[in-house]
N, C-alpha and C positions, 0 to 999 in steps of 0.2 A: 718445896718451896713454890707458891704459885708463879706462874710465868709474870704475872703483872708486876709482882715484887721484884722479880730478876730485872724485867725490862726497866723499871724504875730506877734500881740501882745503878745499872748501866748507864742510863741517860744522865743521871745526877754525877755519876763519876766523871763521865766525859765533860759535862758542863764545868766541872770545878778543875779538872786537871788539863783540859786541852790547851790552856795558855803555857803549860811547861811541857807539852808534847808528849803526854800520856794519853793512852785510851786502853779502854777494858772491853773484852769479848768474852762471851760464855763459850767454853769448850762442849764437845759432844757429851762429856761426862757430867756437864753442868757446872763445872768449876770456872770462876773468874779468872781470865788470862789478862795480865797488864802488859801492854806493848809500849815500847819507845821507839819511833822512827829513827832510823840512823841519821846521823849528823846533827843531832840534837842532845847527843850525850854530854857535851860539854856546856857549860853555861847553866842549865837547869833552871831553878826559880829565879835566878839572877838575871836571867834574859828577859824577864817581864814582870808583871805583878804577881805576887804569890797569892794564892788562894786564901779567901778568909775563912776560917773555920768558925762555925756557928755553934 
């Protein structure tokens, strides 16, 4: 997968899911890793606006 597509995926994912505290990074092996900062495990999508799926 070209890096441009990987970067685009990361940017799009972060835009959609940052409102519920989720972020994604690409590991050294090229696998996407989804992370959720501590303290946001309760509430989830109920804590704000849910992302709209297009």
